[in-house]
N, C-alpha and C positions, 0 to 999 in steps of 0.2 A: 313927686317931682316930675317934671317934663322930660320923657324918653324920647328923643328924636336923633335923627342923624342928617348928614348932609343930603340935600334932595328933599327931605320932608319939611314941611311949613313949620317955622319956629313960632309957637303960639305962647302968649303971654300968660303968666300964672293968673289963673282965675280967681278974682277977689271974693267972688261967692261960688257955692258949689251948685250944681245942676239941680240938687234937691231943693236949695233954698230959692232959686229962681222958679221952679215949678210950684213951690208953696206960694210965692207972691202972685203968680198968674192964676192960681186956683182961687185966691182971695179975691181977685179982681172980677170974678164972676164969669170970664169969657167962656164961650162953649168950646166944644172939642176941636173944631176948625180954628178958632181963634187960638187956641193953646198952641196947636201945631204950628201956626204962622210964627207965633212969637218965639217958640221954643226950639223950632228945628235947627237953626244956625248954632245954638248953644249945644244941643245934643251932638252935632258934628265936631265942634270944638273940644267938647269932654272926652271923645273917643280918642281924638290925636293927643290930647294932653296927658291922658292917662296910659296909652299904650305905645303911641308913635309907630315906628316901624314894626313892632311886635304884635300889631292887632290881628294880621291873618293868622297868627298861631293861637290866638286868644279869643276866638269868635264866641264859644259858649260864654266865657268870663265877661265879655263886653256885653252880651245880651242880658245877662242876669244883673249887671251892674246898671244897665239902663232901665231895666223894669224897677228896680229898687229907688233909684234916684227919681224916677217919673211917677212915683206913687202918688204924690199930691194931685196929679192931674190924671187919675185913673181913667182909662177909656180913650184918652186923647190919642194915644198911639197905640196901634194894634201890634202884636208880634210880628206880622208881616211886615208892617212899615219900618219897625225896628231893624228887622234883618236886612231890609233893603237898604236903609240908612249905613248900616255896618258895610255891606257889600260895596256901596258907593265909595266909602273911605278907603276900603281894601283896594278897589281900582284906581283911586288916586294915587295911593302909595306905589303901585306898580307902575303907573305911568310916570310918576315923577322919578323913578329909580331909573328909567332908561332915557329920560330927557337929556338934550345936548347940554353939558355942564359948561361949554364954552360960549353958549348963547345967554347973554344976560336977560333975566326975566324977573318980573315982579311976581314972586310965589304965591303972595297973597291973593293977587288978582288973578293969577293963574288958577288957583285952586277954586276961587269964586266962580270963574268961568266954567271950569269943569263941572262943578257940583251943579251949576244952573242947567248946563246941558244934560247931566244925568237925571235931573227932576223934570225938567220941561221939554228936552229935546233941543237941537239946534235950530237956527232960523231955516225954514225950509228953502229958502232962496240960496243959501249958502252951504247946507247940508248936503254933500255928496251922494247920500243914500236915501234922499227924500224922493217922492214921485216927481216932484217938479223938475229936480235935476236928472232923474233916469228918463224923463219923457224928452227932456232937452238932449241928452246923450243919444237917446234912439233916434231922434229927428236929424241930428248931425250924421250919425252912423248910416242912416237910409240915404241921406242926400249925398253922402261920399260914394256910396256903392250903387248909385241910381243907375248908372251905366255898365255895371258890372252883371254879367249874366251869372245866375246860380249854375255851377258846373253840373253837367249831366253826362249821359253816355251817348247821346245822339240817338236814342231809341225813344221815340215820342211818347208811346204809351207808358214806358217804364219811368221815363223822367216825370211825367205828369202824375204818377202814383206816387213816387218818392217826394215830390214837391221841390226836388233839385237840392243841391248842397250848397249853402251860402258861404261866404267868407266867414272863417273861424269855426266852422263846422267840421265833424269828422264822420266819415262814411266806412263802415266795415263791409268788406266783400269777402265771403266765407264759401269754401266748397273744397271737396275732395280733389286730389290731383286729376288733372284732364278735364275738368269741367269748364275750361275756357276763363278762368279768373284773369289771367294775363291779357287775353283777347279783349275781354270787357274793359279792363284798366286802360289798353291802348286806345279803346274808343273813346274813353273819356278824355285822354290826352288829345286826341285827334279832334273831338268836338270842341275843347276849350280853345285850341289854337285857331280853329277855323272861325270860332265866333267872336274872338277878341282881337284887338289890334296891338296890345301890349300885354306885359306880364309874363313871368318866367314860370314854367313848369319844371320840377325837379322830379325824375324818376329814379328811384333808388332801387336797383335791381340786385337782390342778394340770394335770390334763388337760382336765377340764370345769370351767365357773365354779361356785363353790358354789352359786349359784341353780338350776343344772341338778341338782345332787344333790338339793336341796330338793324340786324337782319331782318326781324320781324316787321320793322317799319318799312324797310325796303320791299318786303314781301306785300304788305298791305298797299303801299303806293303804287306799286307796279302791277298789283293783282297777278303775281307770278309766284308759283309755289317754291318753297324754300329749297327743295332738292334741285330745282331748275336754276335757282339763282346760284346756288353753290357750284353747279357744273358750269354755268356761264362764267362765274369768278375764276375757276380753274383753267377755263380756256382763254381767258381775257377778252371775251367778246365786247365789241365797242357799244352795244346797246346799254351795258351797265353804266356808262358815263352819263346818259340821260337819266337812269333811275336814281343814281347818286345825286345829280344835280337837283332833281324834283324834291328828294328828300331835304336836302340842305336849304332850298328856296323856303321850303314849308316850315322847318324846324330851327334852322340856325337862329340864335339869339332869343329863341322862345323855348327851348328845351335842352336840359342837361341831364345825363344818364350818368348817375354815380353807381358805385358797387365796390365789391372787394377788390384789391389789388394784390399781386404777388407779394409785395412788401408790407402791405398794411391791410388788416381786416376792418371793413366798415362796421362802426358801432353807432347805437342810436345817439350817443352824445357827440360822435363826430358828424352825424348827419344834421343834427339840429344847430351844431356850430356852423356848418355851411350855409344852412337856411337862415341863421342870424344874420350872415355876412352879406347873402345875395338876395334874400327877402322874397323867395318865389311865392306865388299866389295860389299854386297847386302843388301838393307834395303827394307823390304815389310811392308806397312802401311795398315791395313785392319780395318776400312776404316778410311779415312782422318778427316772428321768432327767430328768423335767420340772423338777426341783429344781436342775439343775446351772447354773453360771454361764454367761453368754453367752460363747461362743468355746470353752468347755471340751469336751473330747471325752467321749463316754459312759463310755470306758475309764477315763480319768484321774478322772472324777467317781466312778464306782462303787468304784475302788480306795481311795479316801479315805471316801466315805460308808459303805460297808457294815460296816467294823470300828467306826466311830463309833456305828452304830445297834445293832450287836451288843453293844458295850460298854455302851450306855445302857440296852438292854433287860436285860442281866445286872444292872447296878447297881441299877436301880430297879424290877425285877420287873415290867416292862411287856411285854405281848405285842405283837409287830409283825406285820402283814400288808402285805407290799410286793407291789404290782402292777408287772408289767414287760411292756413291749411286746416285738415280736420283730421283727428286722431281715428284710429280704426273704430274704437268704441262709437265715436260721433257718426261715422259713417254707417254704422249698424243702425243707430237710432233714426237717422235720416232715411234709410231705406225702408223702415217700418212705418215711416210717415211723420215722424216728428220733425218739425223745422224750427231753426233759431236756437241760439246760444251754443254753437258748435265751434267756436274759435279756439284754436290751440291756446292753453294758458288760461282756462277757466272762463266764467262768465263775465269777467270784468270789461272785456272788449265790447261785449253787447251792452252793458249797462252804461259805459260811458260815451259810446258812439252816438251821434244823433240820428243815424240812419244804418240799418243793417240790411243787406241783401245775401241770400243764401242761394248758390247755384247747385242745381241738381241734375244728373245726367240720367234720362230715362231711354232704355234701348227698346227699339221696336222692331218687328219682324220685317224683313225686306226694305227697310228704310233707315236714313241716318238717325242718330239718337237725337231725341229731344232735349235741348238745353233750357230747363226751366229756372227763372229767376223768382225766388220766393222773397217777397218783402216782409221781413219779420220785424221791423222796427222802422217807424217813419214818424218823426215828430210833426211834421206838417202834412204828410200825406197821409194814406190809409193803409195801415199793416194788415197782413193777411191776404194780400193779393198775389196771383201767380200768373206769370207770363212765359209762354214758349218763345224764345228769341230766335229770329230768323239768321242763318249764317251760312258762309261759304266755307265748307269743311276744308278742303285742300289748302286755302291760304288763311285759315283761322280768322276769319273776319266777320263780324256780325253785319248784316245788311240794313239796319235800321228799322226792321218790321218786328212786330211782337203780337202774338195772340193770346187773348185772355184765357186762363185755364181754371178750371175748378178742382178742387182736391177731393178725391174719392175716399170716403171714410167707411169702412166696413164696421158697423156696430155689432158688438158681441153682448150677449146676456151678461149681466154682472153677477147673478146668482143662479146656481142650478142645484137641483136635489143631490144630496149625498146618498149614494147607493147603499143599502143594507142598513141604514138608520131609520128606527121606527119610534115614534113617541109612545110613551106608556101612560094610558089614561089612569089617572088616580081613581 
């Protein structure tokens, strides 16, 4: 008896068994390909007639059934082909189970279309996954962003080496505390606003209070040290009015600074909701694991957060710059010469980011420390390059210069003799 349910195609009672049809085909003297052409539709029908929606749980029984029924045409269907036929029917049952029951549809025609696409693939002109459609999608994408510059840091050599960060991409900026990650992120914001006429930047500051980022903007714009600005503010000096006006002229309508508030803690969900509403083209998160829930581990948070960020960036063509601190163990590894994969929360940040830059501070006698940017991942650039970035220490601002550096590696012998051990000649 035909065992079906609503949503699965109603198949008529077969007048002849699949075995009888196979016997007739074999008597006609058709070759293996001819047998398959004649019988394949009946093979599909026999599966649904015999098992209906129970087919997914009866795979082995269905395979044995087909082998027995098709014996008269031995060799026409290999085991691999029979397994694929059963798989197609299981896929059809799954798809028909979730179809819109309120949408009238000719189930027989729908099933024929489904099986035809499963066997031969859809028309390349309409198939959304075909190279034809993907090329068309790429051309539309490139035309859309033709006038949109890939965001960079305003440091020519560094930007050339990374290839820039295009819309829909994620850049991870990693380093120990005090390696000027925030300063480099603000250079990216400044570079974006200066090079574009429109588009919003969202700076989510959860490591420092939003007012501290605002002070950093004033410090950069006026090239005045933070301690002096604070003193000027305390004294109410009139020069501050021009500094404020300069910052607002540059950033009003182009930059929003989000962060924790006394009444509400910023979360990744809250940030992405804001981004969904305002659609910024560049989103800076300073820094990532500060968005985790109380009691949540870094690893647990990052495993959920990074896929959400990458998915949002891809879907809405937003660029993300994610700052990440380093654990003490990672700092020790970095100090010993290992670069890359040091973001808090495990290696998932590095794996999913399109570009990763690791900052390292190297102290020197009688001079200010070197701030070295190591490009540890670059999908369009060249990873493994190192640059010493020029900066003005008092105002915590990079000056746009970079010097190519080479990493010094001290090679040690892999093996050495063990003292007191002597081989005994036989």
